ZAMARGU-4260 file (C-alpha; in steps of 0.2 Angstrom, whole numbers, plus 5000, padded with zeros to 4 digits):
<rodrens>
0) 5041/5058/4924 | 5033/5056/4907 | 5018/5068/4905 | 5002/5058/4906 | 4986/5067/4900
5) 4972/5066/4912 | 4961/5052/4906 | 4947/5057/4918 | 4947/5073/4909 | 4943/5064/4893
10) 4933/5049/4898 | 4926/5053/4916 | 4922/5040/4929 | 4904/5042/4928 | 4904/5044/4908
15) 4914/5030/4905 | 4906/5018/4918 | 4889/5028/4920 | 4880/5011/4916 | 4880/4995/4909
20) 4878/5001/4891 | 4893/5012/4893 | 4904/4997/4900 | 4898/4984/4889 | 4890/4990/4872
25) 4904/4989/4860 | 4918/4996/4872 | 4928/4981/4870 | 4925/4979/4850 | 4929/4997/4848
30) 4946/4996/4858 | 4953/4980/4849 | 4965/4981/4838 | 4963/4972/4821 | 4975/4958/4824
35) 4968/4955/4841 | 4958/4938/4845 | 4939/4940/4848 | 4931/4936/4864 | 4925/4919/4857
40) 4943/4915/4852 | 4949/4919/4869 | 4936/4909/4877 | 4946/4893/4873 | 4955/4885/4888
45) 4947/4899/4899 | 4959/4911/4893 | 4945/4925/4897 | 4944/4920/4915 | 4963/4919/4916
50) 4966/4934/4908 | 4954/4944/4919 | 4960/4936/4934 | 4978/4941/4929 | 4972/4959/4926
55) 4965/4960/4943 | 4980/4955/4950 | 4989/4969/4941 | 4979/4982/4950 | 4982/4977/4967
60) 4999/4985/4967 | 4998/4993/4950 | 5009/4985/4937 | 5008/4999/4926 | 5022/5011/4928
65) 5012/5027/4926 | 4998/5022/4940 | 5012/5014/4950 | 5021/5029/4950 | 5008/5041/4955
70) 4999/5029/4968 | 5015/5022/4976 | 5029/5034/4972 | 5021/5052/4971 | 5007/5049/4984
75) 5008/5035/4997 | 5026/5033/4997 | 5031/5051/5002 | 5018/5051/5016 | 5023/5034/5023
80) 5041/5040/5024 | 5047/5029/5011 | 5052/5040/4995 | 5054/5057/4990 | 5053/5064/4973
85) 5068/5072/4963 | 5056/5081/4951 | 5058/5100/4948 | 5041/5105/4951 | 5031/5114/4964
90) 5013/5107/4965 | 5015/5089/4969 | 5008/5078/4984 | 5021/5080/4993 | 5019/5099/4996
95) 5000/5096/4997 | 4995/5105/4982 | 4996/5091/4966 | 4990/5096/4951 | 4972/5092/4945
100) 4978/5078/4932 | 4988/5070/4947 | 4973/5070/4958 | 4963/5062/4944 | 4976/5047/4941
105) 4976/5042/4958 | 4958/5042/4961 | 4950/5037/4943 | 4962/5024/4935 | 4961/5011/4948
110) 4940/5011/4946 | 4941/5013/4927 | 4952/4998/4925 | 4947/4985/4939 | 4928/4985/4937
115) 4926/4980/4918 | 4938/4965/4923 | 4928/4961/4938 | 4912/4963/4927 | 4919/4951/4913
120) 4923/4938/4926 | 4907/4939/4934 | 4899/4935/4917 | 4911/4924/4910 | 4911/4911/4924
125) 4901/4901/4937 | 4917/4891/4944 | 4915/4896/4962 | 4935/4896/4965 | 4936/4909/4950
130) 4923/4919/4957 | 4930/4919/4975 | 4947/4924/4969 | 4940/4938/4960 | 4929/4944/4974
135) 4945/4944/4985 | 4955/4954/4972 | 4942/4966/4971 | 4942/4968/4991 | 4961/4970/4989
140) 4962/4983/4977 | 4947/4993/4984 | 4954/4991/5002 | 4969/5002/4997 | 4957/5015/4988
145) 4946/5016/5003 | 4960/5018/5015 | 4967/5033/5003 | 4950/5042/5001 | 4938/5036/5014
150) 4920/5033/5006 | 4921/5025/4989 | 4907/5018/4978 | 4908/4999/4982 | 4891/4989/4986
155) 4880/4997/4973 | 4894/4996/4960 | 4887/4979/4955 | 4868/4976/4953 | 4859/4960/4953
160) 4860/4958/4934 | 4879/4960/4935 | 4879/4977/4928 | 4893/4989/4933 | 4892/5006/4936
165) 4901/5021/4946 | 4888/5032/4945 | 4879/5025/4962 | 4879/5032/4979 | 4895/5030/4990
170) 4897/5019/5004 | 4904/5026/5021 | 4920/5018/5025 | 4912/5009/5039 | 4900/5001/5027
175) 4915/4997/5015 | 4923/4988/5028 | 4908/4979/5035 | 4904/4974/5016 | 4922/4969/5013
180) 4923/4958/5029 | 4906/4949/5024 | 4913/4945/5006 | 4930/4941/5014 | 4920/4927/5025
185) 4912/4921/5009 | 4928/4921/4999 | 4937/4910/5013 | 4922/4898/5014 | 4924/4894/4995
190) 4944/4893/4996 | 4943/4881/5011 | 4932/4871/5003 | 4944/4869/4988 | 4959/4871/4998
195) 4966/4854/4991 | 4962/4858/4972 | 4976/4854/4960 | 4986/4870/4956 | 4986/4866/4938
200) 4967/4871/4938 | 4973/4890/4940 | 4993/4889/4937 | 4995/4898/4922 | 4981/4913/4927
205) 4990/4915/4943 | 5005/4926/4944 | 5004/4927/4964 | 5002/4909/4970 | 5002/4899/4953
210) 4986/4890/4957 | 4990/4885/4975 | 4973/4889/4986 | 4979/4886/5000 | 4989/4900/5000
215) 4976/4910/4993 | 4967/4906/5008 | 4978/4911/5020 | 4982/4927/5011 | 4962/4931/5013
220) 4963/4926/5032 | 4979/4938/5033 | 4969/4953/5024 | 4956/4950/5036 | 4968/4953/5050
225) 4975/4967/5043 | 4957/4976/5043 | 4953/4971/5059 | 4969/4978/5067 | 4964/4994/5055
230) 4948/4995/5066 | 4955/4992/5083 | 4953/5010/5089 | 4936/5013/5082 | 4927/4997/5085
235) 4939/4985/5096 | 4925/4973/5099 | 4923/4968/5081 | 4942/4970/5077 | 4946/4958/5090
240) 4934/4944/5084 | 4939/4947/5067 | 4957/4946/5071 | 4954/4930/5081 | 4945/4921/5069
245) 4957/4926/5054 | 4972/4918/5064 | 4965/4905/5070 | 4959/4900/5052 | 4976/4901/5046
250) 4987/4916/5040 | 5004/4919/5032 | 5017/4913/5043 | 5032/4907/5032 | 5041/4918/5018
255) 5034/4905/5006 | 5017/4911/5009 | 5022/4929/5005 | 5010/4938/4993 | 5019/4945/4979
260) 5014/4948/4960 | 5026/4940/4948 | 5030/4947/4931 | 5040/4945/4915 | 5045/4964/4916
265) 5044/4975/4931 | 5040/4991/4922 | 5040/5001/4939 | 5058/4998/4940 | 5061/5012/4927
270) 5052/5024/4937 | 5068/5022/4949 | 5081/5017/4937 | 5076/5025/4921 | 5067/5041/4924
275) 5076/5044/4941 | 5060/5053/4948 | 5061/5046/4965 | 5074/5042/4978 | 5073/5033/4996
280) 5065/5044/5008 | 5075/5052/5022 | 5064/5045/5036 | 5067/5025/5033 | 5085/5028/5029
285) 5087/5039/5044 | 5078/5024/5056 | 5088/5010/5047 | 5105/5020/5048 | 5102/5022/5067
290) 5099/5005/5070 | 5114/4999/5058 | 5101/4988/5050 | 5109/4975/5040 | 5096/4974/5029
295) 5101/4991/5020 | 5113/4982/5010 | 5098/4972/5002 | 5086/4985/5001 | 5095/5002/4995
300) 5109/5007/4983 | 5125/5015/4991 | 5130/5032/4989 | 5143/5045/4995 | 5137/5052/5011
305) 5148/5065/5023 | 5153/5060/5039 | 5167/5068/5051 | 5183/5056/5054 | 5195/5062/5066
310) 5188/5079/5066 | 5188/5080/5047 | 5174/5080/5034 | 5174/5065/5023 | 5164/5056/5012
315) 5160/5038/5014 | 5149/5025/5005 | 5133/5024/5014 | 5113/5026/5012 | 5106/5043/5011
320) 5088/5049/5008 | 5079/5065/5003 | 5066/5074/5013 | 5049/5076/5005 | 5042/5093/5001
325) 5058/5100/4997 | 5061/5111/4981 | 5073/5102/4969 | 5081/5117/4958 | 5092/5104/4947
330) 5087/5085/4946 | 5102/5079/4935 | 5113/5086/4950 | 5104/5076/4964 | 5099/5061/4959
335) 5117/5052/4962 | 5117/5058/4980 | 5102/5049/4986 | 5099/5030/4988 | 5088/5021/4976
340) 5078/5005/4981 | 5085/4990/4973 | 5072/4986/4960 | 5075/4977/4943 | 5065/4971/4929
345) 5064/4956/4935 | 5058/4962/4953 | 5040/4955/4959 | 5027/4967/4966 | 5026/4964/4985
350) 5009/4964/4992 | 5010/4956/5009 | 5023/4947/5019 | 5023/4934/5033 | 5034/4948/5043
355) 5020/4960/5043 | 5006/4948/5046 | 5017/4942/5063 | 5020/4960/5067 | 5000/4962/5067
360) 4999/4946/5077 | 5011/4954/5090 | 5000/4970/5090 | 4985/4958/5093 | 4992/4951/5108
365) 4999/4967/5115 | 4980/4971/5116 | 4976/4955/5124 | 4969/4944/5110 | 4973/4926/5105
370) 4985/4928/5092 | 4995/4911/5094 | 5009/4917/5103 | 5013/4932/5117 | 5017/4950/5110
375) 5035/4950/5113 | 5038/4931/5105 | 5028/4937/5090 | 5037/4953/5088 | 5055/4944/5086
380) 5048/4931/5076 | 5043/4943/5064 | 5059/4952/5064 | 5069/4935/5060 | 5056/4933/5046
385) 5060/4948/5038 | 5079/4945/5039 | 5077/4929/5033 | 5066/4936/5017 | 5082/4946/5012
390) 5094/4931/5014 | 5102/4936/5031 | 5105/4923/5046 | 5094/4921/5060 | 5109/4925/5072
395) 5109/4942/5065 | 5090/4944/5067 | 5092/4939/5086 | 5106/4951/5089 | 5095/4965/5080
400) 5081/4961/5090 | 5090/4962/5107 | 5099/4979/5102 | 5093/4990/5118 | 5106/5005/5113
405) 5102/5010/5095 | 5091/5024/5091 | 5085/5032/5074 | 5098/5044/5067 | 5097/5062/5065
410) 5095/5068/5047 | 5109/5075/5037 | 5105/5079/5020 | 5120/5077/5007 | 5116/5090/4996
415) 5108/5105/5006 | 5112/5106/5024 | 5096/5117/5027 | 5085/5103/5026 | 5094/5093/5039
420) 5085/5089/5055 | 5086/5081/5071 | 5080/5064/5075 | 5061/5061/5076 | 5062/5046/5089
425) 5072/5039/5102 | 5064/5021/5101 | 5076/5007/5103 | 5072/4989/5096 | 5074/4979/5112
430) 5057/4974/5118 | 5054/4980/5136 | 5044/4971/5149 | 5030/4978/5159 | 5014/4986/5156
435) 5021/5003/5158 | 5030/5000/5142 | 5014/4995/5132 | 5014/5011/5122 | 5032/5011/5118
440) 5031/4992/5113 | 5018/4996/5101 | 5029/5011/5094 | 5043/4997/5092 | 5031/4984/5083
445) 5024/4997/5071 | 5042/5004/5067 | 5049/4986/5064 | 5033/4982/5053 | 5035/4998/5043
450) 5053/4993/5039 | 5050/4975/5036 | 5034/4977/5024 | 5043/4990/5012 | 5038/4995/4998
455) 5021/4993/5004 | 5017/5011/5003 | 4996/5013/5006 | 4998/5000/5021 | 5013/5009/5029
460) 5005/5027/5026 | 4988/5019/5033 | 4996/5012/5049 | 5005/5028/5052 | 4989/5037/5052
465) 4982/5025/5063 | 4994/5024/5077 | 5006/5040/5074 | 5020/5027/5072 | 5034/5029/5066
470) 5036/5047/5069 | 5042/5056/5053 | 5048/5073/5048 | 5036/5086/5042 | 5037/5092/5025
475) 5050/5104/5020 | 5037/5115/5011 | 5017/5115/5015 | 5006/5123/5002 | 4990/5117/5009
480) 4988/5137/5014 | 4985/5131/5032 | 4974/5114/5030 | 4987/5103/5035 | 4997/5107/5050
485) 5012/5095/5046 | 5020/5099/5064 | 5005/5090/5072 | 4998/5078/5060 | 5004/5074/5041
490) 4990/5073/5029 | 4976/5061/5033 | 4969/5056/5016 | 4969/5061/4999 | 4954/5072/4993
495) 4942/5067/4978 | 4947/5074/4962 | 4937/5091/4953 | 4931/5079/4939 | 4920/5070/4952
500) 4913/5086/4957 | 4910/5090/4939 | 4903/5073/4933 | 4895/5065/4948 | 4891/5079/4959
505) 4875/5070/4967 | 4883/5057/4974 | 4901/5066/4978 | 4891/5079/4989 | 4883/5064/4999
510) 4900/5055/4999 | 4909/5071/5007 | 4893/5072/5020 | 4899/5053/5025 | 4917/5058/5028
515) 4912/5069/5045 | 4923/5083/5039 | 4929/5093/5024 | 4936/5086/5009 | 4953/5090/5012
520) 4969/5081/5018 | 4967/5085/5036 | 4950/5075/5038 | 4952/5058/5048 | 4947/5043/5042
525) 4933/5031/5051 | 4946/5022/5058 | 4958/5035/5062 | 4953/5036/5081 | 4967/5034/5090
530) 4965/5046/5108 | 4977/5059/5106 | 4980/5075/5117
</rodrens>
């Protein structure tokens, strides 16, 4: 991991974006290199509009390697059971005591980078489709932020004159969700009116759907469905209404609909392949090993793993993950012992796939909502979609979905046996009929969705917090000082960085009041209301 200075310490959120003058003034000019074109020159062929749209697309799942690493690989990824770090340090997200600069990066950089782009597009264009796409991208970006932190600045960031400021009161997460759903309704209305627009209008400025408005429309509806399911334990009436409206309007149903950001160079690949700071998590590998999941060969690299053959210990080629929260003593001695995600410089950045959306519909149907099919059929269809996404035949998916015997595997650490642990769940794959199996079937839906939507880390962590599924191993070392009891409930949220308390004290204190608890990792978010014993 390359060391990155805390930009929030140098340019705090509240100083950089304290008001319109701070944002617009000569900010662009003082940061423009002499050989770069001016805004007037960029305006030709709608370059400005396109560059801002592409910039926002690059912040949904961060395409910059450092921001990607902080959010996806260091924080949300381990909490979701997807990744573990090989870094030799004791202050990290995994052990619930990240350094101050790490806290700053995960919170501040997304706001700092997103809102100037959003402001620029509002000022540059009156094209309704461009504005709708910008609004959709802001919702998508900030939905991830609110699901990591809770209350965030949102409804008051953009004033009626088009000015941008983050030195404004925070919104509660409930208010953020309501505002986002309202904006998604506005977005889908515009996209529906322009659904047959010639893709050439936005093709060269759209690295997700290449100007196909019909697919953006499906994505917007699918995001509404995702948010509706997230609300299912806190506001089931609204959740059902929004979910049913989204499905009726049309959501992602085929892999050709999948939302993923295509790039000339996937720089996040260096996080795993170049820096080797991260490897696959023990949880995901243990589940998929136990299920003998054929997708593993498409998703992870193989390593030598210990097994017992004819009563003798041998090493065989297989898949192994690393537990989170361990103290790595020597990085170079462990990086070849754990599997990596298969990612290259040409890989896209996944946002959402048809399998996830179909699992969402399966859960809705399990709750008795109108989702265009019954829960079992949608569950099995989602598995098939995931297998298809990885180029595996439908016959493999059918056999997998019908398997009623395989369960998650106990974890064996290939490096240090003291980190090994028993299986955390006995959930099988095959659907079980009968109301008495409703909760077990929910665990199946979430577990299989968790596998299928890899590597969407923030979403996976959010669904784990909402449902308690899949069951995950506790961290090995817990440095929260007793704040987080990891044996009962893993971390529920990220806390605000110290820079917010020093530079935005009035509003951050109000935000903490909106949390309903202390500003720490044990306080549950607004939607985290599943009844628990």
